[in-house]
Steps between C-alpha positions, in 0.01 A plus 500: 500500500777738599695419184195576292460847655869581464494404135192716424663793665816460298296483176311832585822680585664396181190615289500841682875556426436408126222765474719771656787440272295459172243790569606813290572816687267815436491849625206614705407874486318628793283806399531807720569880486802650345570734797595364820403738789761503770451653844793683619575482856616822665795528727416404844417780742790592728481374853378766755761704675583401849344707771744744666641397824469773752760490766425611850742800466337627181265796515199522274410857378131563507334569168339845530271425198330213680524627856321774670690822551472667842451872458688701768326786681600826370609759750239760583580846370594750758255774555588849356578744752361838400707795596300740702547871440724677727307722739553873428712676738318802662654824432700650781286733726696816410469439120274759332283399191648607174281759327456481118509848354333380181127466534368173363288509181265238370606333163202680325630847581737695278693788668474803252631764734751388755541687839575860451496815717156691492593765747448546887730208580290252306557273199241312300490199270233406243420141373230378271337147458486531127821437308353669184456836676768733348385835607764616757385859483170411646657322791722799562176706542359237748819511708507867518132539597504234762837603654352854554230349729733296718662610815726259689398461868725639766757248617531324171845339441696574178477212256157388621272389220135401426319407193139579423295333209210626319325503167435796265211485274502667151339821653782514758282401799676282759379183654606178697753678719699266734837489665728274298842466687485663847787687666442344841360816645121536489516886517753522221283271271171682571658829411583361151160352456347834591711679234321285237163541643537878494600505147170329390532582136787468253519611139322266259690224355674560169291452187764271358460256784242227404436374862176581691703562819852494635641364812764712666731433800643817653796479726561760774838554645613732781857627408538710817449875594641760273 
């Protein structure tokens, strides 16, 4: 039995070898695409950098961009000390007040006739409140007429002055009489005011003057006995 199987196997092996030797070779073509797609594999990612080793002696500077800044308190400004004005020193008891010999005039007044002697130890000054008044001859008549009616009171001091203001209408009538700048002596001031009251009427205003009336300030000065 074993011999039969061994013989049969030998026959089959021999037949297979004969077929392999005698069978003609042929080329087998496998259909497929002409382009072969190849996936390129990139360079491998570099390994992560090792974490820095902080030594116990190293100091880490704080990052101000991520941290919180602490604002320091600003010093308060010092209060400004205001300088107080120095107190005025009182004048010595024996000092006498300085007397201004020039009588004050308002900004609207224009002196046309300065102080000039009118006789009898007297001098007179005439000012007007209209800068366009250019008739000096008329004011000369006014000074001469009022000066004739003035008599300085007894006991007057040389250089003593007083101003009297009044208005002259076109007809020459006087109005609005008052003391302008006093002399410090009521008797002296009233004597000058009385001289204007006694005059009452002056010459009419010049025809060339267009104003309805004219304001006049008359200055009286006692120059001393003659």
